[in-house]
C-alpha positions as CSV (number, residue, x, y, z in Angstrom):
1,M,83.0,-137.6,-9.0
2,T,86.2,-139.3,-8.5
3,I,89.1,-138.3,-10.6
4,S,91.6,-140.8,-11.7
5,I,95.0,-140.5,-12.8
6,S,96.5,-142.8,-15.0
7,P,99.6,-144.2,-14.0
8,T,100.6,-145.1,-17.5
9,M,99.9,-142.0,-19.0
10,L,101.7,-140.4,-16.3
11,R,104.8,-142.3,-16.9
12,I,104.4,-141.7,-20.8
13,E,104.1,-138.0,-20.4
14,S,106.9,-137.7,-18.0
15,M,109.4,-139.5,-20.3
16,R,107.9,-137.7,-23.3
17,Q,109.0,-134.6,-21.4
18,I,112.4,-135.9,-20.4
19,R,113.2,-136.6,-24.2
20,N,111.8,-133.2,-25.2
21,P,115.0,-130.9,-25.8
22,Y,112.8,-127.8,-25.1
23,T,111.9,-129.1,-21.7
24,L,115.3,-129.9,-20.5
25,A,116.9,-126.8,-22.0
26,F,114.3,-124.5,-20.5
27,T,112.9,-125.8,-17.7
28,L,115.5,-127.7,-16.0
29,G,118.8,-126.4,-17.7
30,M,118.5,-122.7,-18.1
31,P,117.3,-122.0,-14.2
32,V,120.7,-124.0,-13.0
33,A,122.6,-122.3,-15.8
34,M,121.3,-118.7,-14.6
35,Y,122.1,-119.5,-11.2
36,L,125.3,-120.4,-11.8
37,L,125.9,-117.4,-13.9
38,F,124.5,-114.7,-11.6
39,G,124.9,-116.4,-8.1
40,A,127.5,-118.8,-7.5
41,S,130.0,-117.4,-10.1
42,M,130.1,-114.1,-9.0
43,G,132.4,-112.4,-6.3
44,Y,129.3,-110.8,-4.5
45,G,127.7,-114.1,-4.0
46,D,128.8,-114.4,-0.4
47,I,127.7,-110.9,0.6
48,S,125.0,-110.7,3.3
49,A,121.3,-110.5,1.8
50,G,118.5,-110.6,4.4
51,H,118.7,-113.7,6.1
52,G,121.1,-115.2,4.1
53,N,123.6,-114.5,1.2
54,V,123.2,-113.3,-2.6
55,K,123.6,-117.0,-3.6
56,F,120.7,-117.9,-1.7
57,Y,118.7,-114.8,-3.0
58,V,119.7,-115.6,-6.6
59,M,118.9,-119.5,-6.0
60,V,115.4,-118.7,-5.1
61,S,114.9,-116.4,-7.9
62,M,115.8,-118.8,-10.5
63,A,114.0,-121.7,-9.0
64,A,110.9,-119.5,-9.1
65,Y,111.5,-118.9,-12.5
66,G,112.2,-122.3,-13.4
67,T,108.8,-123.5,-11.8
68,A,106.8,-120.9,-13.8
69,V,108.3,-122.2,-16.8
70,A,107.6,-125.9,-16.1
71,M,103.9,-124.9,-15.2
72,S,103.3,-122.8,-18.1
73,S,105.0,-124.7,-21.1
74,I,103.7,-128.0,-20.1
75,T,100.0,-127.0,-19.4
76,S,100.1,-125.3,-22.6
77,L,100.7,-128.6,-24.3
78,A,97.7,-130.1,-22.4
79,A,95.3,-127.0,-23.5
80,S,96.4,-127.2,-27.3
81,E,96.1,-131.1,-27.6
82,A,92.8,-131.0,-25.9
83,K,91.7,-128.3,-28.4
84,Q,93.2,-130.6,-31.5
85,G,90.5,-133.4,-30.5
86,W,92.0,-135.5,-28.0
87,G,88.5,-135.5,-26.3
88,R,87.5,-137.8,-29.0
89,Q,90.3,-140.0,-28.5
90,L,89.8,-140.2,-24.6
91,A,86.2,-141.4,-25.1
92,M,87.5,-144.7,-26.5
93,T,89.5,-145.3,-23.4
94,P,88.7,-145.7,-19.6
95,L,90.5,-142.2,-18.8
96,S,87.9,-139.5,-18.5
97,T,88.8,-135.8,-19.6
98,A,89.0,-134.8,-15.8
99,G,91.5,-137.8,-15.3
100,Y,93.5,-136.5,-18.5
101,A,93.6,-133.1,-17.3
102,A,94.5,-134.3,-13.5
103,T,97.3,-136.5,-15.2
104,K,98.7,-133.4,-17.1
105,L,98.8,-131.2,-14.0
106,V,100.6,-133.8,-11.9
107,T,103.3,-134.2,-14.7
108,A,103.7,-130.3,-14.5
109,V,103.9,-130.3,-10.8
110,I,106.4,-133.1,-11.2
111,F,108.7,-131.1,-13.6
112,A,108.1,-127.8,-11.6
113,A,109.3,-129.9,-8.5
114,L,112.5,-131.1,-10.7
115,A,113.2,-127.6,-11.7
116,M,113.1,-126.1,-8.0
117,L,114.8,-129.0,-6.7
118,A,117.9,-128.9,-9.5
119,V,118.4,-125.2,-8.7
120,F,118.4,-125.7,-4.8
121,A,120.8,-128.7,-5.4
122,A,123.2,-126.5,-7.3
123,G,122.5,-123.8,-4.6
124,L,123.5,-126.1,-1.5
125,A,126.6,-127.4,-3.6
126,T,127.8,-123.6,-4.1
127,G,127.5,-122.2,-0.8
128,A,123.9,-120.7,-0.9
129,E,123.3,-120.0,2.8
130,T,120.3,-118.6,5.2
131,T,120.2,-118.6,8.8
132,D,117.7,-121.0,9.4
133,V,116.4,-124.3,8.0
134,W,113.4,-123.8,7.8
135,R,113.7,-120.8,5.3
136,W,114.9,-123.3,2.7
137,W,111.4,-125.0,3.1
138,A,109.5,-121.9,3.3
139,C,110.7,-120.7,0.4
140,A,110.1,-124.0,-1.6
141,G,106.7,-124.2,-0.4
142,I,105.6,-120.5,-1.7
143,I,107.2,-121.5,-5.1
144,L,105.3,-124.8,-5.7
145,G,102.3,-123.7,-4.1
146,L,102.2,-120.3,-5.8
147,G,103.7,-121.9,-9.2
148,L,100.3,-123.3,-10.1
149,I,99.0,-120.0,-11.2
150,F,101.2,-120.3,-14.2
151,G,99.7,-123.4,-15.0
152,L,96.6,-121.3,-15.8
153,Y,98.7,-118.9,-18.1
154,G,99.9,-121.9,-20.0
155,L,96.3,-123.3,-20.6
156,G,95.5,-119.9,-21.9
157,V,98.6,-119.5,-24.4
158,G,97.5,-123.4,-25.3
159,L,94.2,-122.5,-26.1
160,F,95.2,-119.8,-28.6
161,F,98.1,-121.8,-30.6
162,N,99.1,-125.0,-31.4
163,S,101.1,-127.4,-29.2
164,D,104.6,-126.6,-30.6
165,T,104.2,-123.1,-30.8
166,A,102.4,-122.8,-27.4
167,A,105.0,-124.5,-25.4
168,A,107.7,-122.2,-26.9
169,L,105.8,-119.2,-26.6
170,A,105.1,-120.0,-22.9
171,S,108.9,-120.5,-22.2
172,I,110.1,-117.6,-24.1
173,S,107.2,-115.1,-22.7
174,M,108.2,-116.4,-19.1
175,T,112.1,-115.6,-20.0
176,F,111.0,-112.2,-21.1
177,F,108.9,-111.4,-18.1
178,A,112.0,-112.7,-15.5
179,F,114.1,-110.2,-17.3
180,F,111.6,-107.1,-16.7
181,G,110.6,-108.6,-13.5
182,N,113.6,-108.0,-11.5
183,V,114.2,-111.7,-11.6
184,F,117.4,-112.0,-13.4
185,M,119.0,-108.9,-12.3
186,P,118.6,-106.3,-9.8
187,L,116.7,-103.3,-11.3
188,D,116.2,-99.8,-10.2
189,G,114.5,-96.7,-10.8
190,V,111.8,-97.0,-13.6
191,M,112.8,-100.2,-14.6
192,L,112.0,-101.2,-11.0
193,D,108.5,-99.5,-11.2
194,I,107.6,-101.0,-14.3
195,A,108.7,-104.2,-13.0
196,R,106.2,-104.2,-10.2
197,F,103.6,-104.6,-12.9
198,T,104.9,-107.6,-14.3
199,P,103.4,-111.2,-14.0
200,L,106.6,-112.6,-12.2
201,Y,107.2,-109.8,-9.7
202,G,104.8,-110.6,-7.1
203,F,105.6,-114.4,-7.4
204,V,109.3,-114.1,-7.1
205,A,109.3,-111.5,-4.4
206,L,106.8,-113.5,-2.3
207,S,109.2,-116.6,-3.0
208,R,111.9,-114.6,-1.5
209,W,110.1,-113.1,1.4
210,P,111.4,-115.5,4.0
211,L,114.9,-114.5,3.2
212,T,114.2,-110.8,2.6
213,D,111.2,-109.7,4.4
214,G,110.5,-107.9,1.3
215,T,113.6,-105.7,1.1
216,L,115.4,-105.7,-2.5
217,T,119.3,-105.9,-3.1
218,T,119.0,-102.3,-4.0
219,G,118.0,-101.2,-0.3
220,Q,114.4,-100.5,-1.3
221,T,111.4,-102.6,0.5
222,D,108.4,-104.0,-1.1
223,S,105.1,-103.7,0.9
224,L,103.5,-107.6,1.4
225,W,100.0,-105.9,0.6
226,M,101.7,-104.8,-3.1
227,V,103.1,-108.0,-3.6
228,L,100.0,-109.8,-2.9
229,L,97.9,-107.6,-5.3
230,N,100.3,-108.4,-7.9
231,I,99.8,-112.0,-7.5
232,V,95.8,-111.8,-7.3
233,V,95.8,-109.5,-10.3
234,W,97.6,-111.6,-12.5
235,L,95.8,-114.8,-11.2
236,V,92.6,-112.9,-12.3
237,L,94.0,-112.1,-15.6
238,F,95.2,-115.4,-16.2
239,A,91.9,-117.2,-15.6
240,I,90.0,-114.4,-17.9
241,L,92.7,-115.4,-20.6
242,V,91.7,-119.0,-19.9
243,A,87.9,-118.4,-20.2
244,V,88.5,-116.3,-23.2
245,G,90.5,-119.4,-24.9
246,V,88.0,-121.7,-23.9
247,K,84.9,-119.7,-25.3
248,R,87.1,-118.8,-28.7
249,S,87.9,-122.6,-29.1
250,R,84.2,-123.7,-28.7
251,S,83.1,-121.1,-31.1
252,R,85.5,-122.9,-33.8
253,R,83.5,-126.1,-33.4
């Protein structure tokens, strides 16, 4: 089966998200602002961190956070719209349900990439550095590749809530996970132990891996298997959330 993406719908969806103040604030504005606050404006920004400096460390963290917000918030809208009867509307158009889903996914990926590029551009302009150019590309590839798993989270949230509530909840919950997931600020002790079980921890830790090789700013080191296990476990949990949401939405029809 061929899945066709509608260029017209992709353009409309992109413009819709650009006009959405929540998208601009949480997806594009907040990650850049958090980088400038915790990275570029701090005196410790030029201190060495792994194969670069602290600014680069914070930049990657904020770019990963922005990607997770973009993927979760936009896919949550897609799920809630589908749940509210878009399938009947699509039946009157040449666009298939698979094409609709693919167009929404591409929109989410585009905004995830924009969020990452915005933070990377801010980092490049303010002195974020690493020893090798390939580390920029490696971090970017991990962020965009693994960021797709938060699309599942967004779908799950969208299946349980209406469109406005779903998008807001997806964005706010990502911010909550970031605060308690060692993303916005370095944690230590019991808080760090708790952070290792949160959804963003493994994703952000692996995104920083080309820079840090698993070493945290507190001097502790993460094992690669532990980081990967965190990602796999949350991937499974997000998939279960989607499956339960689909079953729940069908039972209401």
